[in-house]
TIZA-614485 format. One record per atom (N, C-alpha, C, CB): residue number from 0; residue in one letter; atom name; x, y, z. Coordinates in nm, 4 decimals. Atoms other than C-alpha are relative to their C-alpha. Glycine has a CB too. Example, Ala and Ser with C-alpha at 12.3 -4.5 7.8 and 13.67 -1.06 7.14 Angstrom:
0|A|N|0.0890|-0.1190|0.0000
0|A|CA|1.2300|-0.4500|0.7800
0|A|C|0.0900|0.1200|0.0000
0|A|CB|-0.0992|0.0027|0.1246
1|S|N|-0.0820|-0.1190|-0.0060
1|S|CA|1.3670|-0.1060|0.7140
1|S|C|-0.0770|0.1090|0.0730
1|S|CB|0.0414|0.0462|-0.1415
//
This chain:
0|M|N|0.0916|-0.0997|-0.0252
0|M|CA|-1.2922|0.2935|-1.9614
0|M|C|0.0492|0.0843|0.1192
0|M|CB|-0.1356|-0.0599|0.0233
1|G|N|-0.0504|-0.0883|-0.1051
1|G|CA|-1.1995|0.6020|-1.7457
1|G|C|-0.1076|0.0054|0.1159
1|G|CB|0.0305|0.1473|-0.0599
2|H|N|0.0806|-0.0223|-0.1119
2|H|CA|-1.3460|0.6779|-1.4070
2|H|C|0.0018|0.1492|0.0326
2|H|CB|0.0463|-0.0844|0.1162
3|G|N|0.0088|-0.1369|-0.0275
3|G|CA|-1.4382|1.0445|-1.4180
3|G|C|0.1267|0.0700|-0.0292
3|G|CB|-0.0390|0.0211|0.1360
4|G|N|-0.1204|-0.0693|0.0297
4|G|CA|-1.1147|1.1550|-1.5820
4|G|C|0.1111|-0.0277|0.0936
4|G|CB|-0.0247|0.1392|-0.0032
5|M|N|-0.0943|0.0320|-0.1104
5|M|CA|-0.9149|0.9850|-1.3077
5|M|C|0.0948|-0.1136|-0.0499
5|M|CB|-0.0803|-0.0451|0.1344
6|D|N|-0.0935|0.1047|0.0593
6|D|CA|-0.7083|0.7521|-1.5386
6|D|C|0.1453|0.0295|0.0595
6|D|CB|0.0006|0.0072|-0.1705
7|M|N|-0.1339|-0.0103|-0.0540
7|M|CA|-0.3637|0.6949|-1.3811
7|M|C|0.0971|-0.0230|-0.1188
7|M|CB|0.0234|-0.1051|0.1187
8|P|N|-0.1050|0.0219|0.1076
8|P|CA|-0.0543|0.7313|-1.6033
8|P|C|0.0534|-0.1369|0.0182
8|P|CB|0.1189|0.1062|0.0059
9|S|N|-0.0616|0.1373|-0.0032
9|S|CA|0.0855|0.3911|-1.6917
9|S|C|0.1479|0.0005|-0.0010
9|S|CB|-0.0457|-0.0814|-0.1162
10|K|N|-0.1441|0.0173|0.0036
10|K|CA|0.4370|0.3013|-1.6007
10|K|C|0.0299|-0.1440|-0.0064
10|K|CB|0.0681|0.0633|0.1194
11|G|N|-0.0253|0.1374|0.0154
11|G|CA|0.4755|-0.0380|-1.7420
11|G|C|-0.1228|-0.0841|0.0427
11|G|CB|0.1226|-0.0372|0.0789
12|A|N|0.1105|0.0832|-0.0320
12|A|CA|0.2696|-0.3295|-1.6379
12|A|C|-0.0664|0.0292|0.1394
12|A|CB|0.0461|-0.1404|-0.0062
13|Q|N|0.0653|-0.0245|-0.1262
13|Q|CA|0.0059|-0.2918|-1.3607
13|Q|C|0.0097|-0.1219|0.0815
13|Q|CB|-0.1436|0.0416|-0.0175
14|C|N|0.0030|0.1148|-0.0935
14|C|CA|-0.0030|-0.5119|-1.0558
14|C|C|-0.1316|-0.0746|-0.0182
14|C|CB|0.0165|0.0472|0.1495
15|S|N|0.1262|0.0813|0.0136
15|S|CA|-0.2439|-0.8013|-1.0919
15|S|C|-0.0681|-0.0124|0.1346
15|S|CB|0.0298|-0.1438|-0.0574
16|M|N|0.0802|0.0174|-0.1287
16|M|CA|-0.5187|-0.8157|-0.8235
16|M|C|-0.0965|-0.1154|-0.0221
16|M|CB|-0.0822|0.1350|0.0408
17|N|N|0.0825|0.1178|0.0123
17|N|CA|-0.6532|-1.1632|-0.8120
17|N|C|-0.0955|-0.0114|0.1126
17|N|CB|0.0828|-0.1218|-0.0079
18|M|N|0.0938|0.0288|-0.1010
18|M|CA|-0.9642|-1.2450|-0.6195
18|M|C|-0.0332|-0.1512|0.0028
18|M|CB|-0.1240|0.0835|-0.0212
19|L|N|0.0138|0.1546|0.0004
19|L|CA|-0.9436|-1.6168|-0.7032
19|L|C|0.1408|-0.0523|0.0093
19|L|CB|-0.0754|-0.0599|-0.1363
20|F|N|-0.1239|0.0717|-0.0150
20|F|CA|-0.6687|-1.8575|-0.6175
20|F|C|0.0682|-0.0186|-0.1325
20|F|CB|-0.0236|-0.1324|0.0651
21|T|N|-0.0764|0.0138|0.1250
21|T|CA|-0.3863|-1.8630|-0.8698
21|T|C|0.1429|-0.0376|0.0390
21|T|CB|-0.0032|0.1338|-0.0867
22|W|N|-0.1437|0.0245|-0.0131
22|W|CA|-0.0312|-1.9929|-0.9154
22|W|C|0.0796|0.0993|-0.0917
22|W|CB|0.0332|-0.1506|-0.0376
23|N|N|-0.0547|-0.0923|0.0993
23|N|CA|0.0321|-1.7181|-1.1810
23|N|C|0.0799|0.1132|0.0791
23|N|CB|-0.1203|0.0627|-0.0923
24|T|N|-0.0758|-0.1039|-0.0600
24|T|CA|0.3137|-1.4757|-1.0871
24|T|C|0.0221|0.1212|-0.0911
24|T|CB|0.1288|-0.0546|0.0431
25|T|N|-0.0103|-0.1075|0.0979
25|T|CA|0.2784|-1.2462|-1.3901
25|T|C|-0.0586|0.1307|0.0625
25|T|CB|-0.0762|-0.0394|-0.1340
26|N|N|0.0389|-0.1282|-0.0572
26|N|CA|0.2620|-0.8840|-1.2639
26|N|C|-0.0436|-0.0112|0.1486
26|N|CB|-0.1133|0.0599|-0.0828
27|L|N|0.0315|0.0243|-0.1381
27|L|CA|0.2433|-1.0151|-0.9069
27|L|C|0.0643|0.1093|0.0889
27|L|CB|0.0478|-0.1409|0.0414
28|C|N|-0.0521|-0.0911|-0.1044
28|C|CA|0.2789|-0.7379|-0.6446
28|C|C|-0.0462|-0.0551|0.1337
28|C|CB|-0.0500|0.1504|-0.0207
29|I|N|0.0271|0.0559|-0.1359
29|I|CA|0.3006|-0.8468|-0.2849
29|I|C|-0.0149|0.1194|0.0942
29|I|CB|0.1179|-0.0995|0.0500
30|V|N|0.0361|-0.1003|-0.0976
30|V|CA|0.1237|-0.5965|-0.0561
30|V|C|0.0198|0.1416|-0.0519
30|V|CB|0.0796|-0.0200|0.1248
31|F|N|-0.0234|-0.1386|0.0477
31|F|CA|0.2863|-0.2817|-0.2086
31|F|C|0.0384|-0.0067|-0.1446
31|F|CB|0.1112|0.0733|0.0829
32|P|N|-0.0323|0.0058|0.1440
32|P|CA|0.3286|-0.1898|-0.5771
32|P|C|0.1486|-0.0015|-0.0171
32|P|CB|-0.0613|0.1188|-0.0773
33|Q|N|-0.1568|0.0067|0.0124
33|Q|CA|0.7061|-0.1570|-0.5042
33|Q|C|0.0510|-0.1386|0.0182
33|Q|CB|0.0722|0.0915|0.1077
34|W|N|-0.0438|0.1359|-0.0268
34|W|CA|0.7207|-0.5232|-0.3999
34|W|C|-0.0583|-0.0858|-0.1167
34|W|CB|-0.0495|-0.0515|0.1462
35|R|N|0.0513|0.0669|0.1214
35|R|CA|0.6781|-0.6642|-0.7504
35|R|C|0.0976|-0.1118|-0.0406
35|R|CB|-0.0187|0.1036|-0.1184
36|V|N|-0.0738|0.1155|0.0529
36|V|CA|0.7816|-1.0008|-0.8864
36|V|C|0.0246|0.0185|-0.1521
36|V|CB|-0.0795|-0.1335|0.0277
37|Y|N|-0.0350|-0.0196|0.1355
37|Y|CA|0.9733|-0.9533|-1.2089
37|Y|C|0.0560|-0.1250|-0.0705
37|Y|CB|0.0963|0.1086|-0.0069
38|S|N|-0.0769|0.1197|0.0536
38|S|CA|1.1571|-1.2854|-1.2496
38|S|C|-0.0130|-0.1176|0.1006
38|S|CB|0.1576|0.0366|-0.0231
39|T|N|-0.0095|0.1110|-0.0965
39|T|CA|1.2101|-1.6225|-1.0927
39|T|C|0.0837|0.0305|0.1246
39|T|CB|0.0579|-0.1198|-0.0684
40|I|N|-0.0886|-0.0402|-0.1119
40|I|CA|1.4867|-1.4792|-0.8805
40|I|C|-0.0786|0.0857|0.1022
40|I|CB|0.1247|0.0807|-0.0544
41|S|N|0.0773|-0.0952|-0.0882
41|S|CA|1.2633|-1.1957|-0.7493
41|S|C|-0.1104|-0.0713|0.0716
41|S|CB|-0.0604|0.1171|-0.0819
42|L|N|0.0998|0.0766|-0.0532
42|L|CA|0.9939|-1.4559|-0.6868
42|L|C|0.0593|-0.0708|0.1227
42|L|CB|-0.0561|-0.0950|-0.1037
43|L|N|-0.0619|0.0810|-0.1092
43|L|CA|1.2265|-1.6780|-0.4774
43|L|C|0.0426|0.0916|0.1093
43|L|CB|0.1220|-0.0831|-0.0502
44|L|N|-0.0381|-0.0954|-0.1086
44|L|CA|1.3650|-1.3809|-0.2859
44|L|C|-0.1247|0.0515|0.0760
44|L|CB|0.0794|0.1221|-0.0603
45|S|N|0.1204|-0.0487|-0.0658
45|S|CA|1.0169|-1.2567|-0.2144
45|S|C|-0.0626|-0.1139|0.0858
45|S|CB|-0.1027|0.0531|-0.1067
46|L|N|0.0445|0.1105|-0.0854
46|L|CA|0.9129|-1.6025|-0.0940
46|L|C|0.0781|-0.0213|0.1287
46|L|CB|0.0050|-0.1235|-0.0770
47|V|N|-0.0867|0.0137|-0.1104
47|V|CA|1.2099|-1.6226|0.1363
47|V|C|-0.0327|0.1203|0.0969
47|V|CB|0.1519|-0.0028|-0.0479
48|G|N|0.0392|-0.1143|-0.0819
48|G|CA|1.1150|-1.2727|0.2628
48|G|C|-0.1301|-0.0254|0.0756
48|G|CB|-0.0144|0.1235|-0.0869
49|V|N|0.1336|0.0317|-0.0667
49|V|CA|0.7553|-1.3911|0.3381
49|V|C|0.0238|-0.1017|0.1049
49|V|CB|-0.1089|-0.0540|-0.1023
50|I|N|-0.0267|0.1030|-0.0998
50|I|CA|0.8941|-1.6919|0.5181
50|I|C|0.0618|0.0631|0.1244
50|I|CB|0.0932|-0.1092|-0.0575
51|I|N|-0.0639|-0.0641|-0.1108
51|I|CA|1.1124|-1.4744|0.7308
51|I|C|-0.0928|0.0927|0.0755
51|I|CB|0.1180|0.0743|-0.0471
52|L|N|0.0962|-0.0806|-0.0683
52|L|CA|0.8356|-1.2256|0.8009
52|L|C|-0.1028|-0.0822|0.0877
52|L|CB|-0.0731|0.0820|-0.1030
53|T|N|0.0982|0.0909|-0.0754
53|T|CA|0.5968|-1.5028|0.9086
53|T|C|0.0620|-0.0625|0.1114
53|T|CB|-0.0577|-0.1088|-0.0859
54|A|N|-0.0741|0.0499|-0.1158
54|A|CA|0.8598|-1.6630|1.1246
54|A|C|0.0197|0.0951|0.1035
54|A|CB|0.1257|-0.0484|-0.0368
55|G|N|-0.0138|-0.1030|-0.0970
55|G|CA|0.9162|-1.3335|1.2827
55|G|C|-0.1181|0.0233|0.0868
55|G|CB|0.0327|0.1197|-0.0645
56|Y|N|0.1301|-0.0177|-0.0732
56|Y|CA|0.5510|-1.3160|1.3890
56|Y|C|0.0043|-0.1062|0.1200
56|Y|CB|-0.1338|-0.0253|-0.1034
57|E|N|-0.0210|0.0989|-0.1075
57|E|CA|0.6210|-1.6355|1.5953
57|E|C|0.0938|0.0407|0.0994
57|E|CB|0.0439|-0.1249|-0.0517
58|F|N|-0.0926|-0.0564|-0.0916
58|F|CA|0.9187|-1.4636|1.7448
58|F|C|-0.0661|0.1002|0.0954
58|F|CB|0.1104|0.0646|-0.0754
59|V|N|0.0615|-0.1032|-0.0709
59|V|CA|0.7083|-1.1708|1.8515
59|V|C|-0.1031|-0.0635|0.0971
59|V|CB|-0.0638|0.1007|-0.0969
60|R|N|0.0876|0.0713|-0.0904
60|R|CA|0.4422|-1.4000|1.9992
60|R|C|0.0679|-0.0604|0.1149
60|R|CB|-0.0705|-0.1022|-0.0699
61|E|N|-0.0763|0.0653|-0.1150
61|E|CA|0.7009|-1.5941|2.2064
61|E|C|0.0574|0.1090|0.0951
61|E|CB|0.1216|-0.0923|-0.0564
62|M|N|-0.0486|-0.1071|-0.0862
62|M|CA|0.8587|-1.2705|2.3320
62|M|C|-0.1087|0.0614|0.0820
62|M|CB|0.0659|0.1055|-0.0805
63|S|N|0.1153|-0.0462|-0.0768
63|S|CA|0.5156|-1.1523|2.4402
63|S|C|-0.0346|-0.0912|0.1121
63|S|CB|-0.1178|0.0157|-0.0876
64|R|N|0.0253|0.1072|-0.1053
64|R|CA|0.4533|-1.4788|2.6236
64|R|C|0.0995|0.0013|0.1059
64|R|CB|-0.0014|-0.1382|-0.0594
65|R|N|-0.1106|-0.0081|-0.0954
65|R|CA|0.7865|-1.4570|2.7922
65|R|C|-0.0082|0.1206|0.0911
65|R|CB|0.1301|0.0027|-0.0732
66|Y|N|0.0091|-0.1298|-0.0765
66|Y|CA|0.7316|-1.0938|2.9014
66|Y|C|-0.1193|-0.0255|0.0967
66|Y|CB|-0.0252|0.1354|-0.1003
67|E|N|0.1134|0.0137|-0.0900
67|E|CA|0.3908|-1.1829|3.0504
67|E|C|0.0465|-0.0931|0.1189
67|E|CB|-0.1290|-0.0605|-0.0785
68|A|N|-0.0435|0.0946|-0.1023
68|A|CA|0.5451|-1.4768|3.2452
68|A|C|0.0949|0.0687|0.0967
68|A|CB|0.0675|-0.1230|-0.0639
69|S|N|-0.1023|-0.0604|-0.0975
69|S|CA|0.8434|-1.2852|3.3791
69|S|C|-0.0572|0.1147|0.0745
69|S|CB|0.1281|0.0493|-0.0734
70|S|N|0.0566|-0.1147|-0.0738
70|S|CA|0.6358|-0.9762|3.4628
70|S|C|-0.0868|-0.0447|0.1107
70|S|CB|-0.0785|0.0901|-0.0906
71|A|N|0.0828|0.0556|-0.1113
71|A|CA|0.3980|-1.1851|3.6711
71|A|C|0.0860|-0.0367|0.1104
71|A|CB|-0.0815|-0.1206|-0.0421
72|E|N|-0.0937|0.0355|-0.0993
72|E|CA|0.6870|-1.3228|3.8634
72|E|C|0.0594|0.1222|0.0700
72|E|CB|0.1062|-0.0823|-0.0604
73|Y|N|-0.0607|-0.1253|-0.0602
73|Y|CA|0.8407|-0.9763|3.9121
73|Y|C|-0.1015|0.0685|0.0917
73|Y|CB|0.0465|0.1021|-0.1136
74|V|N|0.1028|-0.0649|-0.0876
74|V|CA|0.5119|-0.8297|4.0505
74|V|C|-0.0191|-0.0746|0.1250
74|V|CB|-0.1335|0.0121|-0.0696
75|N|N|0.0277|0.0837|-0.1150
75|N|CA|0.4700|-1.1234|4.2888
75|N|C|0.1148|0.0259|0.1035
75|N|CB|-0.0099|-0.1551|-0.0425
76|K|N|-0.1166|-0.0166|-0.0930
76|K|CA|0.8168|-1.0413|4.4436
76|K|C|0.0027|0.1440|0.0559
76|K|CB|0.1374|-0.0318|-0.0750
77|L|N|-0.0003|-0.1381|-0.0413
77|L|CA|0.7495|-0.6690|4.4923
77|L|C|-0.0727|0.0203|0.1327
77|L|CB|-0.0624|0.0852|-0.1067
78|P|N|0.0850|-0.0420|-0.1118
78|P|CA|0.6395|-0.5062|4.8229
78|P|C|-0.1327|0.0501|-0.0436
78|P|CB|0.0669|0.1047|0.0795
79|R|N|0.1390|-0.0422|0.0324
79|R|CA|0.2645|-0.4376|4.8256
79|R|C|-0.0050|0.1485|-0.0466
79|R|CB|-0.0928|-0.0195|0.1258
80|K|N|0.0176|-0.1435|0.0285
80|K|CA|0.3189|-0.0564|4.8085
80|K|C|0.0483|0.0367|-0.1471
80|K|CB|0.0807|0.0847|0.1075
81|N|N|-0.0544|-0.0251|0.1339
81|N|CA|0.5050|-0.0818|4.4716
81|N|C|-0.0774|-0.0722|-0.1120
81|N|CB|0.1454|-0.0426|-0.0039
82|V|N|0.0678|0.0836|0.1028
82|V|CA|0.2642|-0.3271|4.3007
82|V|C|-0.0794|0.0771|-0.1015
82|V|CB|-0.0910|-0.0966|0.0656
83|G|N|0.0875|-0.0792|0.0878
83|G|CA|0.0255|-0.0784|4.1589
83|G|C|0.0636|0.0691|-0.1135
83|G|CB|-0.0672|0.0981|0.0761
84|E|N|-0.0689|-0.0729|0.1017
84|E|CA|0.2720|0.1300|3.9750
84|E|C|0.0743|-0.0966|-0.0982
84|E|CB|0.0979|0.0984|0.0657
85|A|N|-0.0643|0.0940|0.0867
85|A|CA|0.4583|-0.1749|3.8393
85|A|C|-0.1113|-0.0700|-0.0942
85|A|CB|0.0803|-0.1072|0.0890
86|E|N|0.1056|0.0618|0.0843
86|E|CA|0.1270|-0.3273|3.7169
86|E|C|-0.0437|0.0957|-0.1126
86|E|CB|-0.1239|-0.0391|0.0877
87|K|N|0.0355|-0.1033|0.0992
87|K|CA|0.0430|-0.0023|3.5373
87|K|C|0.1043|0.0017|-0.1155
87|K|CB|-0.0080|0.1419|0.0692
88|K|N|-0.1026|0.0054|0.1112
88|K|CA|0.3778|-0.0081|3.3480
88|K|C|-0.0107|-0.1241|-0.0813
88|K|CB|0.1420|0.0085|0.0553
89|Q|N|0.0073|0.1328|0.0620
89|Q|CA|0.3467|-0.3767|3.2714
89|Q|C|-0.1211|0.0026|-0.0968
89|Q|CB|-0.0145|-0.1164|0.1109
90|R|N|0.1189|-0.0001|0.0909
90|R|CA|-0.0082|-0.3255|3.1316
90|R|C|0.0233|0.0819|-0.1247
90|R|CB|-0.1234|0.0544|0.0725
91|L|N|-0.0277|-0.0744|0.1182
91|L|CA|0.1144|-0.0537|2.9068
91|L|C|0.0896|-0.0710|-0.0949
91|L|CB|0.0573|0.1271|0.0344
92|L|N|-0.0848|0.0730|0.0854
92|L|CA|0.3929|-0.2595|2.7741
92|L|C|-0.0633|-0.1212|-0.0697
92|L|CB|0.1132|-0.0420|0.0760
93|K|N|0.0777|0.1136|0.0532
93|K|CA|0.1668|-0.5589|2.7289
93|K|C|-0.0917|0.0512|-0.1120
93|K|CB|-0.0847|-0.0700|0.1143
94|A|N|0.0922|-0.0591|0.1004
94|A|CA|-0.0776|-0.3347|2.5299
94|A|C|0.0835|0.0292|-0.1268
94|A|CB|-0.0710|0.1348|0.0561
95|V|N|-0.0841|-0.0323|0.1137
95|V|CA|0.2095|-0.2214|2.3038
95|V|C|0.0388|-0.1344|-0.0716
95|V|CB|0.1294|0.0817|0.0473
96|L|N|-0.0309|0.1302|0.0598
96|L|CA|0.3141|-0.5839|2.2437
96|L|C|-0.1198|-0.0605|-0.0683
96|L|CB|0.0517|-0.0953|0.1046
97|Y|N|0.1219|0.0512|0.0623
97|Y|CA|-0.0462|-0.6816|2.1688
97|Y|C|-0.0327|0.0718|-0.1284
97|Y|CB|-0.1159|0.0113|0.0947
98|A|N|0.0230|-0.0850|0.1170
98|A|CA|-0.0771|-0.3897|1.9209
98|A|C|0.0929|-0.0413|-0.1119
98|A|CB|0.0205|0.1490|0.0345
99|V|N|-0.0942|0.0507|0.0939
99|V|CA|0.2437|-0.5116|1.7479
99|V|C|-0.0364|-0.1280|-0.0622
99|V|CB|0.1249|-0.0137|0.0612
100|Q|N|0.0455|0.1334|0.0493
100|Q|CA|0.1039|-0.8660|1.7280
100|Q|C|-0.1160|0.0164|-0.0978
100|Q|CB|-0.0438|-0.0918|0.1194
101|V|N|0.1187|-0.0227|0.0869
101|V|CA|-0.2242|-0.7434|1.5787
101|V|C|0.0382|0.0558|-0.1291
101|V|CB|-0.0993|0.0913|0.0640
102|F|N|-0.0396|-0.0603|0.1214
102|F|CA|-0.0555|-0.5234|1.3236
102|F|C|0.0684|-0.0999|-0.0859
102|F|CB|0.0863|0.1168|0.0246
103|Y|N|-0.0764|0.1054|0.0736
103|Y|CA|0.1862|-0.8091|1.2294
103|Y|C|-0.0942|-0.1051|-0.0583
103|Y|CB|0.1035|-0.0695|0.0944
104|S|N|0.0860|0.1115|0.0371
104|S|CA|-0.0888|-1.0646|1.2063
104|S|C|-0.0917|0.0549|-0.1269
104|S|CB|-0.0935|-0.0492|0.1345
105|F|N|0.0764|-0.0486|0.1158
105|F|CA|-0.3027|-0.8348|0.9705
105|F|C|0.0897|0.0166|-0.1186
105|F|CB|-0.0695|0.1320|0.0312
106|F|N|-0.0946|-0.0062|0.1127
106|F|CA|0.0062|-0.7772|0.7560
106|F|C|0.0140|-0.1348|-0.0583
106|F|CB|0.1368|0.0533|0.0423
107|I|N|-0.0107|0.1300|0.0498
107|I|CA|0.0438|-1.1514|0.7212
107|I|C|-0.1329|-0.0402|-0.0725
107|I|CB|0.0345|-0.0952|0.1142
108|M|N|0.1297|0.0246|0.0714
108|M|CA|-0.3301|-1.1718|0.6325
108|M|C|0.0024|0.0580|-0.1453
108|M|CB|-0.1199|0.0655|0.0815
109|L|N|-0.0138|-0.0612|0.1356
109|L|CA|-0.2599|-0.9250|0.3523
109|L|C|0.0869|-0.0756|-0.0979
109|L|CB|0.0555|0.1365|0.0130
110|L|N|-0.0770|0.0850|0.0863
110|L|CA|0.0160|-1.1458|0.2246
110|L|C|-0.0736|-0.1209|-0.0500
110|L|CB|0.1196|-0.0424|0.0688
111|F|N|0.0823|0.1195|0.0401
111|F|CA|-0.2182|-1.4401|0.2208
111|F|C|-0.1099|0.0362|-0.1045
111|F|CB|-0.0685|-0.0631|0.1275
112|M|N|0.1062|-0.0484|0.0890
112|M|CA|-0.4784|-1.2301|0.0454
112|M|C|0.0354|0.0377|-0.1405
112|M|CB|-0.0594|0.1125|0.0586
113|T|N|-0.0361|-0.0118|0.1370
113|T|CA|-0.2734|-1.2060|-0.2610
113|T|C|-0.0677|-0.1092|-0.0842
113|T|CB|0.1502|-0.0060|-0.0139
114|Y|N|0.0586|0.1166|0.0599
114|Y|CA|-0.4470|-1.5336|-0.3350
114|Y|C|0.0905|-0.0753|-0.0893
114|Y|CB|-0.1166|0.0365|-0.0729
115|N|N|-0.1004|0.0728|0.0758
115|N|CA|-0.1243|-1.6580|-0.4893
115|N|C|0.0464|-0.1169|0.0767
115|N|CB|0.1161|0.0872|-0.0359
116|G|N|-0.0293|0.1262|-0.0619
116|G|CA|-0.0504|-2.0169|-0.4146
116|G|C|0.1439|0.0040|0.0570
116|G|CB|-0.0179|-0.1160|-0.1021
117|W|N|-0.1352|-0.0013|-0.0445
117|W|CA|0.3234|-1.9545|-0.3845
117|W|C|0.0156|0.0790|0.1310
117|W|CB|0.0879|0.0572|-0.1077
118|V|N|-0.0045|-0.0834|-0.1100
118|V|CA|0.2795|-1.6739|-0.1366
118|V|C|-0.0673|-0.0658|0.1233
118|V|CB|-0.0631|0.1293|-0.0351
119|M|N|0.0664|0.0771|-0.1049
119|M|CA|0.0290|-1.8806|0.0670
119|M|C|0.0856|-0.1076|0.0557
119|M|CB|-0.1247|-0.0594|-0.0506
120|L|N|-0.0906|0.1108|-0.0478
120|L|CA|0.2704|-2.1742|0.0832
120|L|C|0.1167|0.0666|0.0824
120|L|CB|0.0602|-0.0879|-0.1279
121|A|N|-0.1084|-0.0678|-0.0728
121|A|CA|0.5449|-1.9306|0.2004
121|A|C|-0.0464|0.0478|0.1394
121|A|CB|0.0519|0.1205|-0.0826
122|V|N|0.0490|-0.0374|-0.1293
122|V|CA|0.3223|-1.8016|0.4801
122|V|C|-0.0057|-0.1250|0.0902
122|V|CB|-0.1386|0.0674|-0.0123
123|A|N|0.0082|0.1172|-0.0799
123|A|CA|0.2556|-2.1578|0.5942
123|A|C|0.1416|-0.0572|0.0458
123|A|CB|-0.0766|-0.1039|-0.0787
124|V|N|-0.1392|0.0424|-0.0272
124|V|CA|0.6292|-2.2526|0.5701
124|V|C|0.0608|0.0930|0.1070
124|V|CB|0.0874|0.0028|-0.1327
125|G|N|-0.0456|-0.0925|-0.1000
125|G|CA|0.7120|-1.9393|0.7705
125|G|C|-0.0548|-0.0245|0.1329
125|G|CB|-0.0304|0.1330|-0.0381
126|A|N|0.0702|0.0393|-0.1301
126|A|CA|0.4640|-2.0362|1.0416
126|A|C|0.0689|-0.1208|0.0516
126|A|CB|-0.1571|-0.0303|-0.0192
127|F|N|-0.0612|0.1223|-0.0388
127|F|CA|0.6132|-2.3762|1.0512
127|F|C|0.1460|0.0194|0.0554
127|F|CB|-0.0002|-0.0933|-0.1188
128|V|N|-0.1380|-0.0296|-0.0435
128|V|CA|0.9755|-2.2508|1.0716
128|V|C|-0.0006|0.0814|0.1286
128|V|CB|0.0771|0.0763|-0.1103
129|G|N|0.0140|-0.0854|-0.1209
129|G|CA|0.8784|-1.9836|1.3271
129|G|C|-0.0398|-0.0791|0.1238
129|G|CB|-0.1039|0.1092|-0.0245
130|Y|N|0.0324|0.0930|-0.1186
130|Y|CA|0.7118|-2.2464|1.5503
130|Y|C|0.1050|-0.0806|0.0455
130|Y|CB|-0.1063|-0.0905|-0.0293
131|L|N|-0.1147|0.0853|-0.0382
131|L|CA|1.0039|-2.4752|1.5331
131|L|C|0.1067|0.0827|0.0734
131|L|CB|0.0624|-0.0678|-0.1262
132|A|N|-0.1143|-0.0803|-0.0577
132|A|CA|1.2498|-2.1889|1.6138
132|A|C|-0.0424|0.0660|0.1300
132|A|CB|0.0492|0.1108|-0.1014
133|F|N|0.0331|-0.0858|-0.1178
133|F|CA|1.0447|-1.9909|1.8644
133|F|C|-0.1102|-0.0522|0.0851
133|F|CB|-0.0376|0.1361|-0.0442
134|G|N|0.1154|0.0433|-0.0622
134|G|CA|0.7439|-2.1892|1.9698
134|G|C|0.0267|-0.0873|0.1223
134|G|CB|-0.0807|-0.0693|-0.0961
135|N|N|-0.0366|0.0779|-0.1175
135|N|CA|0.8629|-2.2949|2.3106
135|N|C|-0.1201|-0.0234|0.0948
135|N|CB|0.1126|0.0708|0.0751
136|S|N|0.1202|0.0213|-0.0764
136|S|CA|0.5180|-2.2705|2.4641
136|S|C|-0.1078|-0.0745|-0.0768
136|S|CB|-0.0527|0.1300|0.0462
137|S|N|0.1051|0.0797|0.0582
137|S|CA|0.1870|-2.4278|2.3841
137|S|C|-0.0472|0.0625|-0.1387
137|S|CB|-0.1197|-0.0101|0.1020
138|S|N|0.0533|-0.0403|0.1234
138|S|CA|0.0495|-2.4085|2.0326
138|S|C|-0.1517|0.0176|0.0050
138|S|CB|0.0380|-0.0972|-0.1029
139|A|N|0.1357|-0.0019|-0.0164
139|A|CA|-0.3007|-2.3892|2.1762
139|A|C|-0.0624|0.1354|-0.0389
139|A|CB|-0.0299|-0.0354|0.1366
140|K|N|0.0491|-0.1319|0.0341
140|K|CA|-0.3364|-2.0195|2.1078
140|K|C|-0.0406|0.0024|-0.1481
140|K|CB|0.1075|0.1079|0.0302
141|S|N|0.0604|-0.0034|0.1328
141|S|CA|-0.5414|-1.9472|1.7963
141|S|C|0.0950|0.0625|-0.1008
141|S|CB|-0.1322|0.0771|0.0029
142|V|N|-0.0865|-0.0632|0.1097
142|V|CA|-0.3710|-1.8649|1.4625
142|V|C|-0.0829|0.0879|-0.0819
142|V|CB|0.0679|-0.1059|-0.0930
143|A|N|0.0846|-0.0970|0.0666
143|A|CA|-0.6478|-1.6255|1.3741
143|A|C|0.0797|0.1305|-0.0211
143|A|CB|-0.1298|0.0258|0.0829
144|C|N|-0.0635|-0.1202|0.0345
144|C|CA|-0.5644|-1.2756|1.2574
144|C|C|0.0596|0.0649|0.1229
144|C|CB|-0.0951|0.0906|-0.0683
145|H|N|-0.0611|-0.0571|-0.1221
145|H|CA|-0.4945|-1.1749|1.6182
145|H|C|-0.0613|-0.0734|0.1212
145|H|CB|-0.0247|0.1588|0.0097
//
C-alpha cells in the first residue's frame, strides 16, 4: 500500500528493520543502507568492523581520562596569573572530547538497536576487547549511552 504516492523505487531487496530480537541476517543493514550484509563474508567483516568501532570507543574514553588528569597537573604547575586562560582552553577541549564520546556512544547504541544477535554480540566483544586494550583506569564509569 502506498503512502500518498510516495512509493520509493525498488533497487533489489530492502533493508530489514526488526523491532524484535533476531539472529536472521537476511537483508540486514547496519545503521546505513549502504552497510548491507550480503553474504557470510560480509557478515564476518561487518562484525569485525563493529568490534573495532566499539573498542575504539574505549580508546576515546581512555584518552579523555588521560587528558583530564594531565590537564589538572598542568594547571596546578602554572603561575596564578595564567591559570584562568589555561582553564578556559582546557574546558573547551574537554567539551569537544565529551561531545565526541556522546556521539560515539549513540552510534554504538544504533548498532545495538539493529536487534540482531550477531551485531549485539560484536558490540559486547568490542567493549571487552577495548577495555582490555585501553581500560587502564577504573571501570566504575557507567556504560550508559553517555
